[in-house]
N, C-alpha and C positions, 0 to 999 in steps of 0.2 A: 417586471420580472426581476427577481434577485438572482445574481450569478453566484457561482461557487465561492469566489474570492470574498464577496460580501458576506456570505453565510459564515465562512470560516472566521472572518474578522468579528462578526457580531456575536459569535458564541465564545470568543476569547481564545481561539486556537493559536493566535500569534502572540507570543510573549517575549518581553525584553528583560534582560538581566544578565546574570552570569550562569551559564548552563554547561554541564558535562553531558555530551551526547553519547549515545550508545556506541558510537564509533571510537570513543575515547578522546575525541576533539572537544575543545572548549568553544563556546559561541555566545554571543550576546543576543542571539535570536533563537527562539525555540518554536517549532511548529508542532502543536499538539493535536494531531489527527485522531489520536485515541479519544481525547475529550470530545472533539467534534463528532466522532462516530456515535457518541451517546445521545445525540439529538437525531430523532428519526427523520426529520426533514432534510438534514444535512447528509446523513448516511444514504438516504434514498437518492438524493441528487448526485452524490459520488457514484453510486451504483449505476444510475441511469447514464451518466457521462461515460463511464468505462464500458458499459454494455454497448453504447453506440459505436465506440471504437473497436469493439470485438466483432461487429457484424460481418466484416469481410475476412476475418481470420479463420483459418482451418485449425481447430484444436479440439482435444478430447476432454481435458480436465483443467481445473483451476488449481493453482498452488499458492500458498502463502506461508509466511513465517510468523510464529506466535510473537507477540500479542497484537501488535498494531494492525497487521494485515488481516486478522481473523474476521472481525465484523464486516469489513469491506468485501472480502472474498466470499463470505457466506451470503451477503446480500446480492452479489453478482451471480453466484452460483444459483440462487433461487430464480433470478431473472432469466438466465440463459439455459437453465435446466441441465447443467453439466455437473458431474461429481467434483469433489473438492479433496485436496490433500493438504493437511496442515503440518508444516515442519516445526519441530521443536528446536529451540536454540541448543539444547543439550539432550542427549539420549537419556531416557529415564532408567533408573536402576531398580525398578519395581514393575509390577504388572507384566505387560507383554514386552517390556524393555526395548521399545522401539524409539527411533528418532523422529517418528511421524505418526499422524493419525490419517489413515487412508492408504490407498494402494497405488503404486506406480508399476504399470505393466510395460513389458518390452514394446517399443515402437509407439507408445502414446505421446501425443503432443500436448504441451502445457502452456498456459498463460500464467505467469507469476505476478502476483499482486502484492505491492508493498504500500505502506502508508506514507512514509517519508524515506527518501534515499539520500544519504550523505556520501559515504565512501563506496557504497554498494556491497560491502563485505557480507552482510546478511543475505542479500539477494544472490550473490555469487555462491554462498554456501548451499543454498537451496538448489541452484542450477546444477552444481557439481553432484549433489545427492540424487537429483532426478536423472542425470546422465549416467551415473554409476549403476542405477537401477534399470537402465535401458530406455529411459524416456528422453524427450527433447523439449527444451523450452523454445517456443517460437516468438515470444514477446515478453518483455518485462514492463509492467505498468506501475506507476507510482502516482499517488494523489499529488504529492509535492516532491519535486526534485530540487535539492539544495544546490545543484550545479557544481558538485565537487567530485563526482565520480567519473571514471573513464568508461564505465559500462554504457552500452546503448540502451537507453531507457526512454519510454514514452510516458509523459506525465500530463496530468490535467492542469497543473500549475507549476511554474518555476518559482523558487523563492524570490527572485528579483521582481517577478510580476506581483506577487503577494505584497511585497514591501512597497511597491509603487501604488497599489490599490489602497493601502491603508491611509494614504494621504487624501484620498477622495471620498472616503466612506465614513459615515457617522455611525459608530458602533452602538449608539444608544437607541437607534431605531430597531423595531422588532423584525424578525425574519418573516 
């Protein structure tokens, strides 16, 4: 059986070079979960692993921030049969002019799903908007935690684990 770290490495989700992260930080390592999510078997594995972690949680809806969290949150939403709210990075100035797609009702409990968390700024923005609308975030999940945030996050993988795994995996083998 292939584990998630192997899958991510084999599809090229771990990249080395000089990268500007969405947090504004520079890094020599980039974790491309957006790319990994384009592979059905990887997306399904991510959704299965998150779904297992959600079994004991009491929540009403799933939330995510565009773009990286969307395919993951949709896949999890389909598995757990719970509605989804997608937060935009910026409020649109056309159409319904909202900062989200979906509804947050007073008293609803949310699980927030992120692809990669560095500083946690994106997740924190969604948490604040959920709370301003009367909801509550009971857990933040990330596929990969870069281990630079002070937020309490549950992740499937830590960046340090992914970096260790790369030394033991032959990416030329098929998933």
